[in-house]
N, C-alpha and C positions, 0 to 999 in steps of 0.2 A: 504494499499499500504506498503510495508516494507520501511525502509530507503535503501538508495544506500549503507553504508559502511556494513550494515548486511544483504544484499539480500539474498546470498546463504544459510545463516543458519536460515533465518526467516521462521516459519511455514506457514507465510501469502503469500510467494512468490509462483506464479504459475510455474509449471515445465518448464523449458525451451523447445524448440523443439525439439523434438527427430527424429532421422533419421529412425527408423522404424515404426513411425505413419503417414504413407501415403496411400492415394489411387490414381489413375489414372482414370479418366473419359474420357471413349472414348466410341463411338455408338457401336462398333464390339468387342472389347475386355474386356472379364469379368474380374472383379477387383482382382478376387481371383490366376489368373494365375501370376501375376506380381510379380516378384523377386526384382527388382531394376529400378530405373529410374533417370536419371540425371535431375537436374533442369537447367533451362534457363542460358545460359552465353552470354556476348556480349565483343565487342572489339571495340576500335575507333583506327584505325592506324594512327599514327602522319603524318603530312604533313609538310615537311622540306622547308624552306627559307634561303637561305645563302646570308649574306653580310658582307663584309669587314672581312673575317675570323671566322664570327661568324656563328653559326647554331641556329635558331630559329623555334621552333616546334609548331604545330596548330593542334587540333584535326580534324581527317579527318571523313569519312563516319562512322557510327555505323553499325556494323556487328552482327547479331545474330547466333550464332553457332546452329549446328543440336543437337536436343536432342536425346539421346539414352536410350534405355530399353531393358530389359530382361525377357521374358515369360517362363513359363513352357508350354511345348508341350504336353498338355493334350488331352486325347483320346475323350470324349464327353463334350462338343463340340470339335471338332478335330481343334486345334489351327492352325495345317499347313493349312488346309482347308480354315480356317477364314482369315488368313492372305493372302492366293492366291487370296481370293475373293475380297479383297480390291484392289489389283490391277487389277482384273477383272471390278469391278465396276468403276475404276478409267478411265476405257476406254482402256485398253490394251487387246488384245487377238491374238492368231494366225491368220492368214489371211485366211478368208473363199474363197476367188477369188480373181482374178486380180482386181477387181472393189471394193473391201474392202479397203476404205480408212480412215477408223477410227482409232483414236490413243488416247494418254493420253491427258488429258486438266487438267489445275489447277482446274476449277470449279468441275470436276467431282471427282477429286483426294481428293479436301477437302470435299466433300460430301460423299466418300466411307469412310473415317475417323471419319468424324462427329467433333463436338466441343470438345477441347482435354484440359483438365486441369489437374494440378497435385495438389493434395490438401495435406496439412500437417494438421493432427489431432491432437488436444489436449487432455490432460489427461481425459476429460467429454466425449470424443468421438465427440467432436464438430469441424468443421474446424476453424483453426486459420491463415490460409495463403492459399492463392487459386493463383497459377499461370495460367493462360489462354493463350495457345498458339493461335496467331491469324494467320488464313489462313494456318491451318497446313496440310501436306500431307506427307504419307509415300515415302521416298527416297531410302530406302536400308533396305534389308532383307536377315538375314543370317540364317540358319538352324544348328543344332548341328551334327559333324560328327559320324559315327559308330566307336565304339571303344570296341573291347572284354574285354580290361582292366579296363574298366570305368563302373561302375554300377550306376553312377548319372542319375537324370532325365535328358530328352533330354530339349534343351533350343531354343528358337528363338530369336535371337537378330535385332531388329528394330532401325532404324534412323528415326527421324521426323523432317522435314524442315518446318520453319514458317517465316512469314514475321518481327513479334515482339511478344513481351510477355506482359500480363498486370499484375500486382500483386496487389491483394486485401488482406487486412489483416483483422482480427477478428472484427474490429469495424465496417466493410462494407466498409471502405474507400478505394477507389482505389489509389495507390500510383502512379502508372504510367498507363496512359492508356487515353482512350478518355473521362473519367468524369463521364460516364454511369455507376452506380454501381447496380448490384443484389445482394441485401440482403438475398437471399431465401438460399443459401448454409449456412449461418450462423445463421439466425433464425430458421430454421428447421432442420429436421433430413435428411436421406438418406434412400432410398428405392430401392429394386430391381426392375428392368424391365424385360420384357418378354427374354431378351438376357442376363440376369443375370449380367448385369451391372448395375450401380447405375444413379439414376437421383436425381437432388435437388427437394425438395419439399416445399412448404410455410407452 
């Protein structure tokens, strides 16, 4: 372990976490389509109490903000169809008849997206940080516009809403969460599944 004063110049120091070393794990989204993803963020709005010309502030409810991501709209597998299937599997569809009362539900919305994790990868290809979004579901989707003057790849913007996030670091220690820790992502590798996404393996 390098000393604090020569940390940045020491050959023993590990690389800091880098922005470009990351993957997103979700049931329906191939990892190679992702361009960028936001990390979880939270805020606690202050609650004020006024007394004799003074204002005293106390922390209010913690609010977790939505997480946004950008995907490349590839053809095979078709990402537009993949994203539309998420909302279909969440329970939304045009009415079949006047007796069709089905609608979106939180349970089906979570199942349609699956367990969602934002994983930062270290220099050796192993995870050093995992954010697990709890009870996550897709709340907004935007597709790229057509533009004759722009030859860039088409993109899909997705927003994910969730109840809270759990942070696990490379030691397998859950910093914030239920206390239940799954070390498989740190002890093993990553292997593609049949949907070209990735699963943790022991």
